TORNUNU-619986 format. One line per 3 residues: number of its first residue (from 1); for each residue x negated, z negated, y of C-alpha. Coordinates in steps of 0.2 Angstrom, whole numbers. Example, Ala and Ser with C-alpha at 12.3 -4.5 7.8 and 13.67 -1.06 7.14 Angstrom:
BEGIN
1	-62/-39/-22; -68/-36/-5
END
This chain:
BEGIN
1	-228/300/82; -242/313/82; -246/325/97
4	-242/343/93; -244/351/110; -249/349/128
7	-241/361/140; -244/363/159; -232/369/173
10	-231/367/192; -218/361/204; -216/364/223
13	-206/352/233; -204/354/252; -207/339/263
16	-194/333/275; -207/334/289; -226/338/289
19	-237/324/283; -252/322/294; -267/310/292
22	-285/310/299; -290/321/284; -276/334/282
25	-258/341/286; -246/345/271; -229/352/271
28	-225/352/253; -229/344/237; -238/356/225
31	-241/347/209; -246/351/191; -234/344/177
34	-239/339/160; -228/340/145; -234/332/129
37	-223/336/113; -224/326/97; -219/329/79
40	-204/318/80; -197/327/95; -202/314/108
43	-208/322/125; -219/313/138; -221/319/156
46	-236/317/168; -240/324/185; -255/327/196
49	-257/332/214; -272/343/220; -280/332/233
52	-297/340/235; -301/330/251; -299/314/242
55	-302/316/224; -310/333/223; -297/339/211
58	-289/356/215; -275/364/206; -287/375/196
61	-298/361/192; -283/350/185; -277/365/174
64	-294/369/168; -299/351/164; -283/349/154
67	-282/366/146; -301/368/142; -307/350/139
70	-294/337/136; -280/346/126; -292/350/111
73	-297/331/109; -279/325/108; -269/337/98
76	-265/329/81; -268/311/87; -255/298/83
79	-248/289/99; -248/273/89; -267/273/90
82	-266/271/108; -283/264/112; -292/278/103
85	-282/291/112; -287/283/128; -306/282/123
88	-305/301/119; -296/305/135; -309/296/145
91	-324/303/136; -317/321/136; -326/325/153
94	-333/315/168; -323/313/184; -307/324/185
97	-297/308/188; -281/317/193; -281/327/177
100	-284/312/167; -270/303/176; -257/316/172
103	-261/315/153; -262/296/154; -245/295/162
106	-237/306/149; -245/296/135; -238/280/142
109	-221/288/143; -223/292/124; -230/274/120
112	-214/267/128; -203/278/118; -212/274/102
115	-208/255/104; -191/259/113; -195/249/128
118	-198/253/147; -217/254/151; -216/240/164
121	-210/228/151; -224/233/139; -236/229/153
124	-230/213/159; -212/214/165; -214/204/181
127	-199/212/190; -188/227/190; -186/231/208
130	-199/233/222; -199/237/240; -210/250/248
133	-216/254/265; -215/271/273; -228/282/281
136	-228/287/299; -239/302/301; -252/303/315
139	-245/312/330; -244/308/349; -239/290/353
142	-221/295/359; -217/305/343; -224/291/332
145	-213/278/341; -198/289/338; -203/292/319
148	-205/273/318; -188/269/325; -180/282/313
151	-188/273/299; -182/256/304; -165/263/306
154	-166/268/287; -169/250/282; -188/249/281
157	-196/233/287; -214/238/284; -222/254/291
160	-239/261/287; -246/270/302; -258/284/300
163	-273/283/313; -291/288/313; -291/304/323
166	-296/297/340; -300/278/342; -294/277/360
169	-277/286/356; -275/276/341; -274/260/351
172	-260/268/362; -251/274/347; -250/256/340
175	-245/249/357; -231/262/358; -225/259/340
178	-225/240/342; -215/241/358; -203/252/350
181	-199/242/334; -203/224/340; -211/211/330
184	-199/208/316; -206/224/308; -223/223/298
187	-236/236/304; -250/241/293; -263/255/298
190	-272/268/288; -287/276/296; -291/287/281
193	-310/285/283; -308/291/301; -319/278/310
196	-337/274/310; -340/255/306; -344/249/324
199	-330/260/331; -318/252/319; -323/235/324
202	-321/239/342; -304/247/340; -297/233/329
205	-303/220/340; -294/229/354; -278/229/343
208	-281/210/340; -283/207/359; -267/217/362
211	-257/206/351; -251/220/340; -250/209/324
214	-257/221/312; -254/216/293; -270/225/287
217	-281/240/290; -283/253/276; -300/262/273
220	-307/261/291; -324/269/286; -330/283/275
223	-327/280/256; -345/278/250; -350/266/264
226	-347/249/256; -359/241/268; -350/248/283
229	-333/242/275; -341/225/274; -347/225/292
232	-329/228/297; -322/215/286; -334/202/292
235	-331/206/311; -312/207/313; -298/195/309
238	-286/209/303; -288/210/284; -296/226/277
241	-290/236/262; -301/247/252; -293/263/246
244	-304/279/245; -319/267/241; -310/262/225
247	-309/274/211; -315/265/195; -314/247/190
250	-333/246/193; -330/251/211; -317/238/213
253	-328/224/205; -343/229/217; -331/228/232
256	-325/211/226; -342/204/223; -349/210/240
259	-333/204/248; -333/221/257; -314/221/258
262	-300/208/257; -288/219/247; -290/234/235
265	-278/249/234; -274/256/217; -269/274/215
268	-267/282/198; -275/298/204; -291/289/208
271	-292/278/193; -287/291/180; -271/283/176
274	-263/267/171; -276/262/158; -290/260/170
277	-278/253/184; -275/239/172; -293/235/172
280	-293/234/191; -278/222/190; -288/211/178
283	-303/210/189; -292/207/204; -284/192/195
286	-302/185/191; -308/187/209; -292/182/217
289	-290/198/227; -272/205/229; -269/223/226
292	-258/236/234; -252/251/224; -251/268/233
295	-249/286/229; -255/303/236; -241/315/241
298	-233/315/223; -216/319/216; -206/307/206
301	-215/308/189; -232/300/194; -224/289/207
304	-212/282/193; -228/278/183; -235/268/198
307	-218/259/200; -219/253/182; -237/246/185
310	-231/238/201; -216/230/192; -227/224/178
313	-241/215/188; -239/200/200; -257/204/207
316	-249/219/215; -241/212/231; -241/227/243
319	-231/243/239; -234/260/246; -225/272/235
322	-215/282/247; -219/300/240; -202/304/233
325	-192/299/248; -203/310/259; -198/325/249
328	-183/335/254; -177/337/235; -180/330/218
331	-182/341/203; -185/326/191; -170/320/181
334	-172/302/176; -186/290/181; -186/276/194
337	-172/276/207; -178/278/225; -165/272/237
340	-176/273/253; -186/257/254; -179/250/237
343	-185/256/221; -176/251/205; -181/253/186
346	-169/253/172; -171/250/153; -174/267/147
349	-188/269/135; -205/275/142; -202/281/160
352	-185/287/157; -187/305/161; -175/318/155
355	-180/334/162; -189/343/177; -179/357/184
358	-188/374/188; -204/371/178; -211/385/167
361	-223/378/154; -238/387/147
END
């Protein structure tokens, strides 16, 4: 199964409602699609979102990285020689993790097809169904309470609440949501780097004193401030999850060694795909640190890949893969089945993609 061509296209999928965090507001998914063809007719699909405020990757950067650098290194290589392909991919250029992730996903899709097995079974096969949370965008407290009630009515029992825009209002947001949904619903919060370390400690202690029962707080401080992250972890009872601080396996290991966070969040667009994400899983197993798997605002191709990784590995105990259910339509034929909070895999080879409607490849 030799790689004969790598083509690129784009998709645009409107969201059901605006997605608001401390860093940005988004109204649609605008992703780059990768299509890798082979000499035996097999096709692998990948996807990457331009998330400049987090990964630094723009649409132009993703297209340029693949078209000008990665493509020429992989054409003619045999998918059977998977380790060498991954070494070539990783060394083709530095950083550009979203572009690498899109190619990595398409390659794993082909790898599963080569051995006629779904990817999650090749990687461990721990389960074939997972349960995701859903994100509640940052708004005024009343609107967030309404959005939370709506999510619970759809069957979600875990909500990820976006905070980090104003610490005092964040406390009121959480009080309003907890009052609205009661205590049978799990609440996790994501500050998206929005607080300073001491501000985070002060705010989280107030949430503890208010009895809000927060499952964990995600990335309370700016990404590069590992010491600030540790200060928060050392001074609050609420567990701390490192997200934007963790791109590479080395980032994850450093955080685990420092005990700067209680959990780490794996996102394929930060790790450069499944290949490096597996290394973070292995490190987490060694250090005894549970992982969450998350996504950016992505459509079903890349999120399906994340679902397969989550289904394969028991160390991934928290799931935040709601991207596709936030979209108003789905152009992807095949892949994981997203039924609101429940995500199910089938036994199709690779990731099970059949087609992506409306994409013109170049």
